[in-house]
C-alpha positions as CSV (number, residue, x, y, z in Angstrom):
1,X,230.8,-152.4,-262.7
2,X,230.8,-154.0,-259.2
3,X,228.1,-156.4,-258.3
4,X,227.1,-154.3,-255.3
5,X,226.7,-151.2,-257.4
6,X,224.4,-153.1,-259.9
7,X,222.3,-154.3,-256.9
8,X,222.0,-150.8,-255.6
9,X,221.0,-149.5,-259.0
10,X,218.3,-152.1,-259.2
11,X,217.0,-151.1,-255.8
12,X,216.8,-147.5,-256.7
13,X,215.1,-148.3,-260.0
14,X,212.5,-150.4,-258.1
15,X,211.7,-147.5,-255.8
16,X,211.3,-145.1,-258.7
17,X,209.2,-147.7,-260.5
18,X,206.8,-147.8,-257.6
19,X,206.7,-144.0,-257.4
20,X,205.9,-143.9,-261.1
21,X,203.2,-146.5,-260.6
22,X,201.7,-144.5,-257.7
23,X,201.6,-141.2,-259.6
24,X,200.6,-142.8,-262.8
25,X,197.4,-144.3,-261.3
26,X,196.4,-141.0,-259.8
27,X,197.2,-138.7,-262.6
28,X,195.4,-141.0,-265.1
29,X,192.2,-139.0,-263.9
30,X,193.6,-135.7,-265.4
31,X,191.8,-136.2,-268.8
32,X,188.5,-136.9,-267.0
33,X,188.8,-133.6,-265.2
34,X,189.5,-131.8,-268.4
35,X,186.7,-133.7,-270.3
36,X,184.0,-132.5,-267.9
37,X,185.6,-129.2,-267.0
38,X,182.2,-127.4,-266.6
39,X,181.3,-129.8,-263.7
40,X,184.8,-130.2,-262.2
41,X,185.8,-126.5,-262.1
42,X,184.2,-123.3,-261.0
43,X,186.1,-120.1,-262.0
44,X,189.3,-122.2,-262.5
45,X,188.9,-123.6,-259.0
46,X,188.9,-127.4,-258.9
47,X,185.9,-128.8,-257.1
48,X,187.5,-131.0,-254.4
49,X,186.1,-134.5,-253.8
50,X,186.4,-135.3,-250.1
51,X,183.7,-134.3,-247.6
52,X,186.2,-132.7,-245.3
53,X,188.3,-131.1,-248.1
54,X,186.7,-127.7,-247.9
55,X,187.2,-127.6,-244.1
56,X,190.9,-128.0,-244.4
57,X,191.0,-125.6,-247.4
58,X,189.1,-122.9,-245.6
59,X,191.5,-123.1,-242.6
60,X,194.5,-123.0,-244.9
61,X,193.0,-119.9,-246.6
62,X,192.6,-118.2,-243.2
63,X,196.1,-119.1,-242.2
64,X,197.4,-117.5,-245.5
65,X,195.3,-114.4,-245.1
66,X,196.0,-114.0,-241.3
67,X,192.3,-114.4,-240.3
68,X,192.7,-117.7,-238.3
69,X,191.2,-117.0,-234.9
70,X,190.3,-119.1,-231.9
71,X,186.6,-118.9,-232.3
72,X,185.2,-120.3,-235.6
73,X,182.3,-118.1,-236.6
74,X,181.5,-120.4,-239.5
75,X,180.7,-123.5,-237.5
76,X,177.9,-124.8,-235.2
77,X,175.8,-121.6,-235.2
78,X,174.8,-119.9,-232.9
79,X,177.0,-121.3,-230.2
80,X,180.1,-121.5,-232.5
81,X,182.9,-123.9,-232.3
82,X,186.7,-123.5,-231.6
83,X,189.2,-123.6,-234.3
84,X,191.9,-126.3,-233.8
85,X,194.8,-125.3,-231.7
86,X,197.4,-125.8,-233.2
87,X,196.0,-125.5,-236.8
88,X,195.8,-128.9,-238.6
89,X,199.2,-129.8,-240.1
90,X,197.6,-130.4,-243.5
91,X,196.2,-126.8,-243.5
92,X,199.6,-125.4,-242.4
93,X,201.4,-127.2,-245.1
94,X,199.0,-126.1,-247.7
95,X,199.1,-122.5,-246.6
96,X,202.9,-122.6,-246.7
97,X,202.9,-124.0,-250.3
98,X,200.2,-121.5,-251.3
99,X,203.0,-118.8,-251.2
100,X,204.5,-120.4,-254.3
101,X,201.4,-122.0,-256.0
102,X,197.6,-121.1,-256.1
103,X,195.9,-122.4,-252.9
104,X,193.1,-124.5,-254.6
105,X,195.8,-126.2,-256.8
106,X,197.9,-127.1,-253.9
107,X,194.9,-128.9,-252.3
108,X,194.2,-130.5,-255.7
109,X,197.5,-132.2,-255.9
110,X,198.7,-132.5,-252.4
111,X,197.1,-135.8,-251.3
112,X,198.2,-137.6,-254.5
113,X,201.8,-136.4,-254.2
114,X,202.0,-137.2,-250.4
115,X,200.5,-140.7,-251.0
116,X,203.9,-141.8,-252.4
117,X,205.6,-141.4,-249.0
118,X,203.9,-144.6,-247.9
119,X,206.4,-146.5,-250.1
120,X,209.1,-145.8,-247.4
121,X,207.5,-148.0,-244.7
122,X,206.6,-150.6,-247.1
123,X,210.2,-151.0,-248.2
124,X,211.5,-150.8,-244.6
125,X,209.1,-153.4,-243.1
126,X,209.4,-155.6,-246.3
127,X,213.1,-155.9,-245.7
128,X,212.5,-156.9,-242.0
129,X,209.9,-159.4,-243.0
130,X,211.7,-160.8,-246.1
131,X,214.1,-158.9,-248.3
132,X,214.1,-155.9,-250.7
133,X,211.9,-157.8,-253.2
134,X,209.3,-158.3,-250.4
135,X,209.2,-154.5,-249.8
136,X,209.0,-153.7,-253.6
137,X,206.0,-156.1,-254.1
138,X,204.2,-154.9,-251.0
139,X,204.8,-151.3,-252.0
140,X,203.5,-151.8,-255.5
141,X,200.3,-153.7,-254.2
142,X,199.8,-151.1,-251.5
143,X,199.9,-147.9,-253.6
144,X,197.7,-149.6,-256.4
145,X,195.1,-151.0,-254.0
146,X,191.8,-149.4,-255.1
147,X,190.6,-148.0,-251.7
148,X,194.0,-146.4,-251.1
149,X,194.0,-144.9,-254.6
150,X,190.4,-143.7,-254.2
151,X,191.3,-142.0,-250.9
152,X,194.3,-140.2,-252.4
153,X,193.1,-139.4,-255.9
154,X,193.4,-136.1,-257.5
155,X,191.2,-133.6,-255.7
156,X,190.9,-135.7,-252.6
157,X,192.2,-133.2,-250.0
158,X,192.2,-135.0,-246.7
159,X,194.5,-136.5,-244.1
160,X,194.2,-140.1,-245.5
161,X,197.3,-139.7,-247.5
162,X,199.6,-139.8,-244.5
163,X,197.5,-141.6,-241.8
164,X,198.7,-145.0,-242.9
165,X,202.3,-143.8,-243.3
166,X,202.5,-142.6,-239.7
167,X,200.8,-145.7,-238.3
168,X,203.5,-147.9,-240.0
169,X,206.6,-145.8,-239.6
170,X,206.3,-145.1,-235.9
171,X,206.3,-148.8,-234.9
172,X,209.2,-149.3,-237.4
173,X,211.4,-146.8,-235.6
174,X,210.4,-148.2,-232.2
175,X,211.3,-151.7,-233.5
176,X,214.7,-150.4,-234.6
177,X,215.3,-148.9,-231.2
178,X,215.1,-152.4,-229.7
179,X,217.0,-154.2,-232.5
180,X,220.0,-151.8,-232.1
181,X,222.4,-152.1,-229.1
182,X,224.7,-149.1,-230.1
183,X,224.3,-145.4,-229.7
184,X,222.3,-145.3,-233.0
185,X,219.3,-146.8,-231.1
186,X,218.7,-143.4,-229.4
187,X,218.3,-141.8,-232.8
188,X,215.5,-144.3,-233.6
189,X,213.9,-143.4,-230.2
190,X,214.1,-139.7,-231.1
191,X,212.5,-140.3,-234.5
192,X,209.8,-142.4,-232.8
193,X,208.8,-139.5,-230.6
194,X,209.1,-136.9,-233.3
195,X,206.9,-138.8,-235.7
196,X,204.5,-139.5,-232.9
197,X,204.0,-135.8,-232.3
198,X,203.7,-135.2,-236.0
199,X,201.0,-137.9,-236.2
200,X,199.0,-136.2,-233.5
201,X,199.3,-132.9,-235.2
202,X,198.4,-134.4,-238.6
203,X,195.3,-136.5,-237.5
204,X,193.1,-135.6,-234.6
205,X,192.0,-139.1,-233.5
206,X,195.8,-140.1,-233.4
207,X,195.8,-139.0,-229.7
208,X,193.6,-142.0,-228.9
209,X,195.9,-144.3,-230.8
210,X,199.4,-143.3,-230.0
211,X,199.5,-144.6,-226.4
212,X,198.5,-148.1,-227.6
213,X,200.7,-147.8,-230.7
214,X,203.7,-147.5,-228.4
215,X,202.5,-149.0,-225.2
216,X,201.7,-152.5,-226.5
217,X,204.9,-153.1,-228.2
218,X,206.7,-151.7,-225.2
219,X,205.0,-154.5,-223.1
220,X,205.5,-157.1,-225.8
221,X,209.3,-156.5,-225.9
222,X,209.7,-158.4,-222.6
223,X,209.0,-161.6,-224.5
224,X,211.5,-161.0,-227.3
225,X,214.4,-159.2,-225.7
226,X,216.4,-160.3,-222.7
227,X,215.8,-157.8,-219.8
228,X,216.3,-157.8,-216.1
229,X,213.2,-158.7,-214.0
230,X,213.3,-155.3,-212.4
231,X,213.2,-153.7,-215.8
232,X,210.2,-155.8,-216.7
233,X,208.3,-154.8,-213.6
234,X,209.1,-151.2,-214.1
235,X,207.8,-151.4,-217.7
236,X,204.5,-153.0,-216.6
237,X,204.0,-150.4,-213.8
238,X,204.9,-147.5,-216.2
239,X,202.5,-148.7,-218.9
240,X,199.7,-149.2,-216.3
241,X,200.1,-145.7,-214.9
242,X,200.4,-144.1,-218.2
243,X,197.2,-146.0,-219.4
244,X,195.3,-145.0,-216.3
245,X,196.2,-141.2,-216.9
246,X,195.3,-141.5,-220.5
247,X,191.9,-143.2,-219.8
248,X,191.2,-140.6,-217.1
249,X,191.7,-137.8,-219.6
250,X,190.2,-139.2,-222.7
251,X,187.7,-141.9,-221.5
252,X,184.7,-139.8,-222.6
253,X,186.1,-139.2,-226.1
254,X,187.0,-142.8,-226.5
255,X,183.6,-143.9,-225.3
256,X,181.9,-141.6,-227.8
257,X,184.2,-142.7,-230.6
258,X,183.4,-146.4,-230.0
259,X,179.7,-145.8,-229.6
260,X,179.7,-143.8,-232.8
261,X,181.6,-146.6,-234.8
262,X,179.4,-149.3,-233.1
263,X,176.3,-147.2,-234.1
264,X,174.8,-147.4,-230.6
265,X,172.0,-144.9,-229.6
266,X,173.4,-141.7,-228.0
267,X,171.0,-140.5,-225.4
268,X,167.5,-139.8,-226.5
269,X,168.4,-139.4,-230.3
270,X,169.7,-141.9,-232.9
271,X,173.3,-142.5,-233.7
272,X,173.8,-141.0,-237.2
273,X,176.7,-143.4,-237.9
274,X,174.2,-145.9,-239.3
275,X,173.6,-143.4,-242.3
276,X,177.3,-142.9,-243.1
277,X,178.2,-145.3,-246.0
278,X,181.8,-145.8,-245.1
279,X,181.0,-146.8,-241.6
280,X,178.7,-149.6,-242.8
281,X,179.8,-153.3,-242.5
282,X,181.1,-154.5,-245.9
283,X,180.7,-157.9,-247.3
284,X,183.6,-160.2,-247.9
285,X,183.2,-159.6,-251.6
286,X,183.2,-155.9,-251.2
287,X,186.4,-156.1,-249.0
288,X,188.1,-158.1,-251.7
289,X,187.1,-155.5,-254.4
290,X,188.3,-152.5,-252.3
291,X,191.6,-153.9,-251.2
292,X,192.9,-156.4,-253.8
293,X,190.3,-156.1,-256.6
294,X,188.9,-159.6,-255.9
295,X,188.6,-162.2,-253.2
296,X,191.5,-164.4,-254.4
297,X,194.1,-161.8,-253.7
298,X,192.4,-160.9,-250.3
299,X,192.4,-164.6,-249.1
300,X,196.2,-164.9,-250.2
301,X,196.8,-161.8,-248.1
302,X,195.0,-163.3,-245.0
303,X,197.2,-166.4,-245.4
304,X,200.2,-164.2,-245.6
305,X,199.3,-162.3,-242.4
306,X,198.8,-165.6,-240.5
307,X,202.2,-166.8,-241.9
308,X,203.9,-163.6,-240.6
309,X,202.6,-164.1,-237.2
310,X,203.9,-167.7,-237.3
311,X,207.3,-167.0,-238.6
312,X,207.9,-163.3,-237.8
313,X,206.2,-162.8,-234.4
314,X,208.8,-160.4,-233.1
315,X,208.3,-157.9,-235.9
316,X,204.6,-158.4,-236.0
317,X,204.3,-157.7,-232.3
318,X,205.2,-154.1,-233.1
319,X,202.5,-153.9,-235.6
320,X,199.7,-155.3,-233.4
321,X,197.9,-152.0,-233.0
322,X,198.0,-151.1,-236.7
323,X,196.7,-154.6,-237.5
324,X,194.0,-154.3,-234.8
325,X,192.8,-151.0,-236.4
326,X,192.9,-152.6,-239.9
327,X,190.8,-155.6,-238.7
328,X,188.0,-153.1,-237.9
329,X,187.4,-153.1,-241.6
330,X,185.3,-156.3,-241.1
331,X,182.9,-154.0,-239.2
332,X,183.3,-150.6,-241.0
333,X,184.5,-149.9,-244.6
334,X,186.4,-146.8,-243.4
335,X,189.2,-149.0,-241.8
336,X,190.0,-150.7,-245.1
337,X,192.7,-148.1,-245.5
338,X,194.6,-149.4,-242.5
339,X,194.2,-153.1,-243.6
340,X,195.6,-152.6,-247.0
341,X,199.3,-152.6,-245.8
342,X,198.9,-156.0,-244.1
343,X,197.2,-157.6,-247.0
344,X,199.9,-156.2,-249.3
345,X,202.7,-157.3,-246.9
346,X,201.0,-160.7,-246.5
347,X,200.8,-161.3,-250.3
348,X,204.4,-160.2,-250.8
349,X,205.5,-162.4,-247.9
350,X,203.8,-165.4,-249.5
351,X,205.4,-164.7,-252.9
352,X,208.8,-164.3,-251.3
353,X,208.7,-167.3,-248.8
354,X,207.2,-169.8,-251.3
355,X,209.6,-168.5,-254.0
356,X,212.5,-169.0,-251.5
357,X,211.3,-172.5,-250.8
358,X,211.2,-173.4,-254.5
359,X,214.6,-171.8,-255.0
360,X,216.2,-173.8,-252.1
361,X,215.0,-177.0,-253.9
362,X,217.2,-176.0,-256.9
363,X,214.5,-174.3,-259.1
364,X,215.8,-170.8,-259.2
365,X,214.2,-169.9,-262.5
366,X,210.9,-171.4,-261.5
367,X,210.9,-169.6,-258.2
368,X,211.1,-166.2,-259.9
369,X,208.4,-167.2,-262.4
370,X,206.1,-168.2,-259.4
371,X,206.7,-164.9,-257.6
372,X,206.2,-162.8,-260.7
373,X,203.0,-164.7,-261.6
374,X,201.3,-164.3,-258.2
375,X,202.5,-160.7,-257.7
376,X,201.4,-159.6,-261.2
377,X,198.0,-161.5,-260.9
378,X,197.1,-159.4,-257.8
379,X,198.7,-156.1,-259.2
380,X,196.7,-156.6,-262.4
381,X,193.4,-157.0,-260.3
382,X,194.2,-153.8,-258.5
383,X,194.9,-151.9,-261.7
384,X,191.7,-153.2,-263.3
385,X,189.8,-151.8,-260.4
386,X,191.6,-148.5,-260.5
387,X,191.2,-147.9,-264.2
388,X,187.5,-148.9,-264.4
389,X,186.8,-146.0,-261.9
390,X,185.9,-142.6,-263.2
391,X,185.8,-139.8,-260.8
392,X,182.9,-137.3,-260.7
393,X,182.7,-134.3,-258.4
394,X,180.4,-134.6,-255.3
395,X,180.1,-130.8,-255.6
396,X,179.7,-129.8,-259.3
397,X,180.3,-126.2,-260.3
398,X,176.6,-125.1,-260.1
399,X,176.7,-125.8,-256.3
400,X,179.7,-123.4,-256.0
401,X,177.9,-120.8,-258.1
402,X,174.7,-121.0,-256.0
403,X,176.6,-120.6,-252.8
404,X,178.7,-117.8,-254.2
405,X,175.4,-115.9,-254.8
406,X,174.9,-115.9,-251.0
407,X,178.4,-114.6,-250.5
408,X,177.7,-111.7,-252.7
409,X,174.1,-110.8,-251.8
410,X,173.6,-111.8,-248.2
411,X,174.4,-109.8,-245.0
412,X,177.5,-110.6,-243.2
413,X,175.8,-112.3,-240.3
414,X,173.5,-114.5,-242.6
415,X,173.3,-118.2,-241.8
416,X,172.9,-121.3,-243.8
417,X,170.6,-124.3,-243.0
418,X,171.8,-127.3,-244.9
419,X,172.4,-131.0,-244.4
420,X,175.7,-131.9,-242.6
421,X,177.6,-133.3,-245.5
422,X,177.6,-130.0,-247.5
423,X,178.2,-127.9,-244.5
424,X,181.9,-127.4,-245.1
425,X,181.3,-126.7,-248.7
426,X,178.6,-124.1,-247.8
427,X,181.0,-122.3,-245.3
428,X,183.8,-122.1,-247.9
429,X,181.9,-120.9,-250.9
430,X,179.3,-118.6,-249.2
431,X,181.7,-117.3,-246.5
432,X,178.8,-117.7,-244.0
433,X,178.2,-119.9,-241.0
434,X,176.1,-123.1,-240.8
435,X,174.1,-124.8,-238.1
436,X,175.7,-128.2,-238.8
437,X,178.6,-129.6,-240.8
438,X,180.7,-132.7,-241.0
439,X,182.4,-132.3,-237.7
440,X,179.3,-131.2,-235.7
441,X,176.7,-133.8,-236.7
442,X,175.8,-134.8,-233.1
443,X,172.6,-136.8,-232.7
444,X,170.5,-134.0,-231.2
445,X,171.8,-131.4,-233.7
446,X,171.2,-133.8,-236.6
447,X,167.5,-134.2,-235.5
448,X,167.0,-130.5,-235.2
449,X,168.5,-130.1,-238.8
450,X,166.4,-132.8,-240.5
451,X,163.0,-132.0,-238.8
452,X,162.1,-129.0,-240.9
453,X,162.7,-130.9,-244.1
454,X,160.2,-133.5,-243.1
455,X,157.3,-131.4,-241.8
456,X,154.2,-130.6,-243.8
457,X,153.8,-127.2,-242.0
458,X,155.9,-124.7,-243.8
459,X,155.4,-122.0,-241.2
460,X,156.7,-124.4,-238.5
461,X,159.7,-125.2,-240.7
462,X,160.7,-121.6,-241.2
463,X,160.2,-120.6,-237.5
464,X,161.9,-123.8,-236.3
465,X,165.0,-122.8,-238.4
466,X,165.0,-119.3,-237.1
467,X,164.6,-120.4,-233.5
468,X,167.6,-122.7,-233.7
469,X,169.8,-120.3,-235.6
470,X,169.2,-117.7,-232.9
471,X,168.5,-119.6,-229.6
472,X,170.5,-122.6,-230.6
473,X,170.8,-125.8,-228.6
474,X,171.4,-123.6,-225.5
475,X,167.8,-122.4,-225.9
476,X,166.5,-125.9,-226.4
477,X,168.4,-127.1,-223.3
478,X,166.8,-124.4,-221.3
479,X,163.4,-125.7,-222.4
480,X,164.5,-129.3,-221.8
481,X,165.6,-128.6,-218.3
482,X,162.1,-127.2,-217.5
483,X,160.0,-129.9,-219.2
484,X,162.2,-132.8,-220.3
485,X,163.3,-133.7,-223.8
486,X,160.1,-135.2,-225.1
487,X,157.8,-132.4,-223.8
488,X,160.2,-129.7,-224.8
489,X,160.1,-130.9,-228.5
490,X,156.4,-131.2,-228.5
491,X,156.1,-127.6,-227.1
492,X,158.5,-126.3,-229.8
493,X,156.4,-128.1,-232.5
494,X,153.1,-126.7,-231.2
495,X,154.3,-123.1,-230.5
496,X,156.2,-122.7,-233.7
497,X,153.5,-124.0,-235.9
498,X,151.4,-120.9,-235.5
499,X,152.0,-117.1,-235.6
500,X,153.4,-115.1,-232.7
501,X,149.9,-113.8,-231.7
502,X,148.3,-117.2,-231.8
503,X,151.1,-118.7,-229.8
504,X,150.1,-116.6,-226.7
505,X,147.3,-119.1,-225.9
506,X,149.7,-122.0,-226.0
507,X,152.1,-120.3,-223.5
508,X,149.1,-120.1,-221.1
509,X,148.4,-123.9,-221.7
510,X,152.0,-124.8,-220.7
511,X,152.0,-122.3,-217.8
512,X,154.6,-120.1,-219.5
513,X,154.6,-116.4,-218.9
514,X,154.4,-113.9,-221.8
515,X,158.1,-113.2,-221.3
516,X,158.6,-116.6,-223.1
517,X,157.0,-115.2,-226.3
518,X,160.3,-113.5,-227.3
519,X,162.2,-116.7,-226.4
520,X,160.1,-118.7,-229.0
521,X,160.0,-115.8,-231.5
522,X,163.4,-113.9,-231.1
523,X,163.2,-110.3,-232.1
524,X,166.6,-110.5,-233.7
525,X,166.4,-110.4,-237.4
526,X,168.9,-112.7,-239.2
527,X,169.0,-113.6,-242.8
528,X,168.7,-117.4,-243.3
529,X,169.1,-119.5,-246.4
530,X,168.0,-123.1,-246.9
531,X,170.3,-125.1,-249.1
532,X,169.1,-128.3,-250.8
533,X,171.1,-130.5,-253.1
534,X,170.6,-133.6,-255.2
535,X,172.2,-135.9,-252.7
536,X,169.3,-135.5,-250.4
537,X,167.2,-137.6,-252.8
538,X,169.7,-140.5,-252.3
539,X,169.9,-140.0,-248.6
540,X,166.2,-139.4,-247.9
541,X,165.9,-142.9,-246.3
542,X,168.1,-141.6,-243.5
543,X,167.5,-137.9,-243.0
544,X,163.8,-138.5,-243.1
545,X,164.3,-141.1,-240.4
546,X,166.3,-138.7,-238.3
547,X,163.7,-135.9,-238.8
548,X,160.7,-138.0,-237.8
549,X,162.5,-139.6,-234.8
550,X,160.0,-140.2,-231.9
551,X,161.7,-139.8,-228.5
552,X,159.1,-142.2,-226.8
553,X,159.3,-145.1,-229.3
554,X,162.9,-144.5,-230.3
555,X,162.0,-144.9,-233.9
556,X,161.6,-142.8,-237.0
557,X,160.1,-143.4,-240.5
558,X,162.2,-144.3,-243.4
559,X,161.1,-142.4,-246.5
560,X,161.2,-143.6,-250.0
561,X,161.9,-141.3,-253.0
562,X,163.3,-142.9,-256.3
563,X,164.0,-141.1,-259.4
564,X,163.0,-143.2,-262.5
565,X,166.0,-143.0,-264.9
566,X,165.5,-142.4,-268.5
567,X,161.7,-141.8,-268.1
568,X,159.6,-141.4,-271.3
569,X,156.0,-141.8,-272.3
570,X,155.0,-144.7,-274.6
571,X,151.2,-144.8,-275.1
572,X,149.5,-145.3,-271.7
573,X,152.9,-146.3,-270.2
574,X,155.7,-144.5,-268.5
575,X,158.9,-146.3,-269.4
576,X,162.2,-146.1,-267.6
577,X,165.3,-148.1,-267.0
578,X,164.1,-151.5,-265.6
579,X,160.7,-149.8,-264.8
580,X,157.3,-149.8,-266.5
581,X,154.1,-148.2,-265.2
582,X,150.6,-148.3,-266.6
583,X,149.3,-144.8,-266.0
584,X,145.7,-146.0,-266.6
585,X,145.5,-148.8,-264.1
586,X,148.1,-147.4,-261.7
587,X,150.2,-150.6,-261.6
588,X,153.9,-150.8,-262.2
589,X,156.9,-153.1,-262.1
590,X,160.5,-152.2,-261.2
591,X,163.3,-154.8,-261.5
592,X,160.7,-157.6,-261.5
593,X,159.0,-156.2,-258.3
594,X,155.3,-155.1,-258.8
595,X,153.8,-152.1,-257.0
596,X,150.6,-149.9,-257.0
597,X,150.2,-146.3,-257.5
598,X,147.9,-144.4,-255.1
599,X,148.1,-141.2,-257.1
600,X,149.7,-139.5,-260.2
601,X,150.9,-135.9,-259.9
602,X,152.0,-134.0,-263.0
603,X,153.4,-130.5,-262.5
604,X,154.3,-128.0,-265.1
605,X,157.4,-126.4,-263.6
606,X,157.1,-123.3,-265.7
607,X,153.5,-122.5,-265.1
608,X,153.5,-124.1,-261.6
609,X,150.2,-125.9,-262.4
610,X,149.5,-129.3,-260.8
611,X,147.3,-132.0,-262.2
612,X,146.4,-134.9,-259.9
613,X,144.8,-138.2,-260.5
614,X,143.9,-140.8,-257.8
615,X,143.7,-144.5,-258.2
616,X,141.5,-146.9,-256.3
617,X,144.5,-148.5,-254.4
618,X,144.5,-148.0,-250.7
619,X,148.2,-148.4,-250.5
620,X,151.0,-147.5,-252.9
621,X,153.3,-144.9,-254.1
622,X,152.7,-141.4,-255.6
623,X,154.2,-140.9,-259.0
624,X,155.4,-137.3,-259.6
625,X,156.1,-136.2,-263.1
626,X,157.8,-132.8,-263.7
627,X,157.2,-131.3,-267.1
628,X,158.4,-130.3,-269.6
629,X,161.5,-132.3,-268.7
630,X,159.5,-135.5,-267.9
631,X,161.5,-136.3,-264.8
632,X,159.7,-138.8,-262.8
633,X,159.9,-139.8,-259.1
634,X,158.2,-142.3,-257.1
635,X,157.6,-141.2,-253.5
636,X,155.7,-142.5,-250.5
637,X,152.5,-140.5,-249.6
638,X,153.9,-139.1,-246.3
639,X,157.1,-137.9,-248.1
640,X,155.0,-136.3,-250.8
641,X,153.8,-133.7,-248.3
642,X,157.2,-132.9,-246.9
643,X,158.8,-129.5,-247.2
644,X,161.7,-131.0,-249.2
645,X,159.4,-132.6,-251.8
646,X,157.3,-129.4,-252.1
647,X,160.3,-127.2,-252.6
648,X,163.0,-129.3,-254.2
649,X,161.0,-131.7,-256.4
650,X,157.7,-129.9,-257.1
651,X,159.4,-126.5,-256.9
652,X,156.2,-124.9,-255.7
653,X,155.9,-121.2,-254.5
654,X,155.8,-120.7,-250.8
655,X,154.8,-118.0,-248.4
656,X,157.8,-118.9,-246.1
657,X,160.6,-119.7,-248.6
658,X,161.8,-117.7,-251.6
659,X,163.8,-119.3,-254.3
660,X,167.0,-117.3,-255.2
661,X,169.0,-120.0,-257.1
662,X,167.5,-123.0,-258.9
663,X,169.5,-125.7,-260.7
664,X,166.3,-127.9,-261.1
665,X,166.5,-131.1,-259.1
666,X,170.2,-130.6,-258.6
667,X,170.8,-127.6,-256.3
668,X,168.6,-124.9,-254.9
669,X,168.9,-122.0,-252.5
670,X,165.9,-120.7,-250.7
671,X,165.7,-117.6,-248.6
672,X,163.7,-118.2,-245.4
673,X,160.8,-115.8,-244.7
674,X,159.7,-115.2,-241.1
């Protein structure tokens, strides 16, 4: 057998080995899904893991059934949003494959299968920066990186699986266009344009990136390739004109995007980006764990990136924009996904270049030992992080069951009031519209959503929900135009806190005619369902902050609700994991921190009987114990009186909310009474 054929065979074997590694890591979760089938599946439908998964799946379902229309009647009620035009490529692809396979199962497997395509740019760039071995090592490290695995695991139906692919392959084709001097270069230019269009179709924010992705290398080429002065001047003028047109068209969108990422206040309301975990600034230790499993591999990758800029500046100039996006991971965890390729290529380059140096000094065997040792050390760290993770559905089957009850019992124009991160899930399973969702969580709308959960006045909460689901932000803006934001909110809170008859006197106070009565209390009768889930306990710190936002002081109140794990009674003590509370003295300790109880509340959830005991402390928490399950919660006094606590934790009957589905302290659906 010829030597060249043997080399080719090894190359193909390496590619298949990386594919096997990528799929093996992702399919390892299969037994976990089967083991907890009752939580992972509802009516043989896998419960998808991503926040946006059900949005793309719903659009794919509509494409398949021919119900995809310009106006999206499920989003941003009552104003309604527009469906994307053209439909997202991921939904189009899923709908196409659904002609051969069940739609939910296409969504379940698609991201994991598409994640293997990232291997192509790893090998291509690896060959340019080193050799085939560099590409092999970079691809192996890239596909096994924990954060890339996490965002492409089974059931994670989102665009992440190809975002990194596009952002690497487009600069590669553009680089090849400049490197080739024959007619073949125009093929690379054609591929650059085709993949740029596909990228914009695949990922909506790509339109903000693509101009820079091509424009900066276009300018940088004047430093690395001989060109006429007139050509250089024309390039600079062309890029400047194109950038001006681009900024003119998208400056507002870019500005909002940067403000969102930077967590700057937006108008009179707070920026909700501060509450989104993946947009928070990670520590160096966290970055190391997400990207390479530990800090050692991460710092080796950083050294590798610096070395690439020192010894491969021409190639790296085409990757300046992807690298810039990746560097944003130091400010926001979300961008780790784009930094993984550079850390992987950096580690692979260090392995290859140092191995090459050792080999040139006559130690061929030792050079391969060194490369293998460093590469396998980082790979093992990646795999350790991957295999220590066990997936669990964000939306267990009882959530789908509760929302399906709305689908089968509610009127067709019924609406759902929920927190934004289960908006897409609610739309999919209930087949009804929501006031807010993952793509419509604007600051003003977020405040409107959170406020009724924080109020102590249940009539105000129910009438507030009805007002915004019928009059919407348009109605509020009408009031704001007349009185200003702060006063408009105060008027709403005052008028909607009483009955329609009682509200007449308030209208006189604000010099509003009786014609405004139907504005505040619309005659239109619409079924509304309040959906509450377990995650709101963990996120109470933020949604309570948004709901109690004060326009004047530009501040809100951070709530505290903490479930005591493994709570049980031992004599006069309530014991829990790392927690011990003396129920006689009202003093407790949690993780070595002492605290006082202001009151003890015990509720019998079956009989709806409350027993309350007050302590002599002027400040402290309220301990809630739900019997007969002995579930215990520590809450602040103000949070104790909130609508959320009264309905979700204490499960108390209400004159304004009727419970129609109750998975206790996990998921509840309440029909709103007006």
